[in-house]
N, C-alpha and C positions, 0 to 999 in steps of 0.2 A: 860354937866355933867363935874364936876371937876375930875382931875386925881385920887384924893383920894376917891371920891364917886364911880367912875368907878371901881376902884380896890376893893372897899368894895362889890359892887354888884357881882364881880367875885369870891369872897370868900376870899379876903385878909382881913386885919384888918379894923375896922371902923375908928379908930384913934389910935395913939400909946398908949393912956391911956385906951383904950377899946378894948383889943384884942379879936378876935373872938375865941370861944372855938374850939378846934381841931375837935371834932365830928361835930360841925356845919359847919366848913369850909370844911370838907370832904363831908358832905351831899350836900352843895351848889355846889361843884365841880362835884359831881356825877350827880346832876340834870342838870348842864350845859352840861356835856359830853353826857348824854342821849338825851337832846334836840338837841344838835349839830348833833348827830348820826341820829336822826329821820329826821332832816332837810337837811342833806348833800345830794348833788346830786350824789357824787361819794364816795363809800366806798369799802374797800377790802372784807368785809363780813357783813352780817346782820343776827344776831342770833335771836332766838325767844324772848330772854330777852329784846331786843330793840324794840319789836313790842307792839302794844296795844292789849288789850283783844279782841277787835273786829277783828283785823287783825289775831290774833292767831286762833280765832274761824272760820275764813274764810278758814283756811287750811282744815277743815273737809268737805268743800263743795265737795271736790274731793274724799271723802272716798269711794264712791261707785265704784271707780276704783279698789279697793283692797279687798273689802269685800261686801257681799250681805247685804245691809242695811235693807232688809225686814226680816232678821233673828231676833230672839228674842235677847234682850239685855243679856249681860253676868251676871252671878251671882256666886260670889265666885270662879272665875277663869275658868269658862267654856266658850263656845261660841267663841267670837272674841279673847279672851285672849288665849284660847287653840290653836286657829289657829295661833296666833303670836308665841306661843311656838314651834309649829311644824315647822314654817318657819325658826326660828332661829336654831333649831336643824339641819335642813337640810343644812343651809348655813355653819354651823360650822362643819358639818360632825360628829355630836354626836348622841348618841342614843335618847336623850331626852333633853328638856329644861324646865325651870320653871320661870314664871314671878315673879318679885319682885317690890314693889313700890320704893325701893331705892337700890343703889349699896352697901351702907354701910351694909344693912341687908343681901343682897345676899352673900357678901363675908364672913361675920361672920358665916352665916349658913353653907356655903360650907366648911370652914376650921374647924368649930366645928364638922361637920360630919366626915371629914377626921381624925380629932384627935381621935374620938371614934374608928375609924377603925384601925389606926396605933398604938394607945395607947400612943401617944406622943403629948401633946398640944403645943409644941414649933413650931413657924412658922418663917422660915428664910426669911428675906426681906431686902430691902434697907432702910437706915435711913430716906430717903425722900419719902418713899412709902406713898400712900394716908392714910392708917390706922394709920400710925405713926404721920402724920402731921395734918390731918383734922378730926379725928373721936374721939377726947377727950378720948383716952385710951380705946376705946370700946372693943378691943380684950380682954384685961385683966379685965376690969371692968364689962363687960356684959357676955362675952362668955367663960371665963375660959381659954383663949389662952395666950401664952407667946411669945412676939416678940423676935427674935434673930437677931440682926443687923449684916449684912454681911459686909457693908461698908457704909461710909458717903461721899465718894468721889462723885463729880458731874458727874457721869457716871453710866452705868449699872454695876451690880456685874460681877465678872469674874468666870469662872469655877474653877480656883485655889482657890478663896475665898470660894466657896461652899465646895470644897474638904477639905480645911484646917480649916474650922470652928471648933472651939474648943468644941462646944456643939452639942449633937445629936438633931435632929429636925425631926418632922414628915412630914412637908410640906415645900416646897420651893415656895414662892409667887413672881412672876415676874410681875412688872408693865410695860405693853407694850402699848404705849411708857411711859418712865419715865418722868412725866410732869415737876416736880420741876426744874431740872437742864436744861431744854430746849427741852422737848418732844423728848427724846433720845431713840433710838432703838439700840439693838445689830445688828451685821451682822447675816445672816442666820447661818453661821458656828459657831459664838459665841453663838447663841441661842441653837443650837443643842448640843454644848459642855456643856452649863449650864444644860440642861435637863439630859444629860448623867451623869454629875457629881452628880446630885441629885439622879438619879437611883442607882448609885454606893453606895449611903448612905441609900438605901432603903426608900427614901422619895418620897411622891407623889409631883406632880407639879401642881400648880394652877396659871393660868394667870389672873391677873387683867387687863382685856382687855377693859376697859371703852372706849378707843379710838382704839381698835384693828382694827376696820374698816378702819382706815387711814394707816395701816402699811404694806399693801401688796406691795406697790411700792418699799420701801426701802428693805424689806426682799426678794422681788423677788419671792414670792410664793402666791398662792391663799389662801383664808381664811381657807378652810377646811384643807389644808396641814399644815398651821401654827397651827391651833387649835389641830391637831392630836398629836402634841408634848406633850400636857398637859393632865392631868387626868380630869381637870375641867377648864372651862373658864367663866368669867363674862364679859358681854358686857352691855353698856349703850345705851339707845335710844334717849337721848337728846344731848349728848356732840358732836357727829359727825353727827347724823341723824336729829337733830332739832325737835325731838318729844317733847311732853309735859312733859315727865319724864319717870321714870321706867327703869327697868333693867331685864336681864335674866341671869340665871345660867344654863350652858349646861354641860353634862357629861354622865356617865353611867345611865341607867334607874333606877337602885337601889339607886344611890346617889340622883337622882332627886326626887324619891318618899320619901326618908327620908327628903330631903330639904323641901318638901311641908309640912310635919308634923311640922318641926321647923319654917317654915314661919308662920303657924297658931299660934304657941306658941309665936312668936315675935310680933304678931299683924299685920302681913303683908298680910293676906288673906282678901282683901278688898271686900266689897259687890259688887260694880260695878267699872270697869276700862275701859269701852269701849272708852271714848274719848282718853285716853292715849294710849290704844292698837291700835286704828285706826291711830293715829298720828305716832306711831312707824312703822306700816305697810306701811304708806305713805313714811316715811323716808327710809325704806328699798327699796321701789320701785323707789323713785326719787333721793334721795341723795347718796345712796350707790354706784350706778354705776358711779357717777360723782366724787367721792372722789379721784380716781387716777389723774384726770385732775387738781384738786385743789392742790394736792401734787406737781405735775410737775410744775405748774405755781408759786407755792410758791418759788421754786428755782429761777425763773426769777425775782420775786419780791425781794428776799433776795439779789441777786447779784446787782440789780439796787439800792437798798437801800445803800449797802456798797459803791457803786460808787458815789452816790449822797452825802453821808456824807463826803467822801474823797474830792470830788470836792468843798465842802463848807468850807473846811479848818478846820474841827473838829479835835482837837489835838489828839483824840483817840476815837475809837468807836469799837463796836464788834457786828456782826451779828452771832448768835449762835443757832444751828450749822451753819457753813459757807454754807454748802449745807444742807438745812432742810431735816430731816428724815420723816416728815409728812407735813401737810399743816399749821402747827403752829410752830413758832420759836421765839427766843428772840432778842431784840435789847438793847444794853448797851451804855449809854452815860455818859461822865464825868461831869455831872452837877447836881445841886440840883434837886431833884425829883419834888418838887412843881413848880419850875421854868419851867421845861420841860413840866409838865402837863398843865400849863397855856398856854405855847406856842402852844401846840398841840390843845387845845380847841379853842384858838383864830384863829388858821389857818383854822379850820373847820368852825367857825362862819363867818369869813371874806372872805373865798374863796369858800365855799361849797364843799370842798374836805376833807374828813376825812382819814388821813393816819394812825394815831395812835388812835385806838378806845378804847383801854383798859387803865386801871389805870397804873400809874407809881409807882413803889416801890423803896425804898432806902435801899439796903442791907447794905450800910455804908454811912456816910455823904459824899455828893459830888458825889455820883454815882447813876444813875437812870436806871432802867430796866423795860421793858414792853414786852408784847407778841403781835405778829402779827398773825392774823388768815386770811387765804385766802380761800374764798368760791366763789360761783357763781358770785357775782358782781365783784370780783377781776379778773375774767378771761377777763374782758373788759379792764383792765389796760395793757398798753404796758410798756416796760422798761423805755421809755422816760417819760411816764406819772408818773411813780414812782419817777424818778429823779427830775422832775418838782415839785412834791409835797414835796420832801425833801428840795428843794431850798426855797419854800414858807415857810415851817416850820422853816428853819434856819433863815430866815429874822426875824421872830417873836421871836425866841429863843435869837437872838442877842439883840433884843430890851429889852426883859425881863432881860437878863444878864446885859445890860447897866444900867437899873434901879437899879440893885443890886450891880453895880460896879464890875462886873466880866467879864473878857474877854471870848468870846464865839468862838474864833478861835485861830489858832496857831500863 
């Protein structure tokens, strides 16, 4: 195969006169990355999204370990769904919990209920919080809520920003961890100060805890003690626990009962949810106890990554946070994102080791950022394994840079 044909197959242009549309180029790269992930012998994590339907359905073969499969199927939230709700309420130390098909719906309902009780529809949050970035203005467009931004800085808000906010607000929403800037958590002292500052303003506190499951190591407290700081907590069943989907809202029983009414109004009281509920129960049984080990090993991986990039002569790089707060963190490199993505996929295709499994974004031209996720497969990697994988990746990055006429070392 000629070099031009080879590069076309990889998602580059067919010929200079026939550029590949951007959407098509991204689709091809996504397909190659998925294929490389499925075929790789070594990966740091394997999420449900990377598996086939058959492989995902096989997860339920063990469902009898967590629920009596001879019970009747659920209908509109009873049975196994109710059992899942009780399990979550117990883990978080709350009076009750309610299942939702999506976190977007769960949080809108929670904050809508709180707005009715406080009389104030304003919600104080970070500019990079999930509702502001990923939900198409749902707070204001659907639920009559009004976001009040505390800060846009790439960090958690501070207690001073809560106290000094110019506008009154009925609820403080804290995303734990704050994903956009690098899966960042406050310290335990900072978190308690944030909650205290909200209480001083007579505001309720809601935790966007989609990944709260991963936060116990950094905060140094068990789940129920963390959740006790908030009036309500939302958790996801697929982002950390590898379930099929779904979420739960936990809090006072009166709030949960009201949330069930709003869930119905929003179209979230689904006829049957037993596959999703069973996968969530399995996640709580299998993945939840292992998350602390993933977080601790992510720190080993992050340090080895930084060492490998420095040894390869990369002119500048960043592992952020330097000591990961959870089992997910960012890697920043001073190269074109398409070039880095191509090198990452080639490395997996040619060596069978997939170091960078996620897409590379370009916050500005010439700068590439991706996320690393460490799960059960990553526990098998030693620091030396990581450094070797970085070296293999850099060989290919330098080749890609050479084709583009760019230096890839200092």
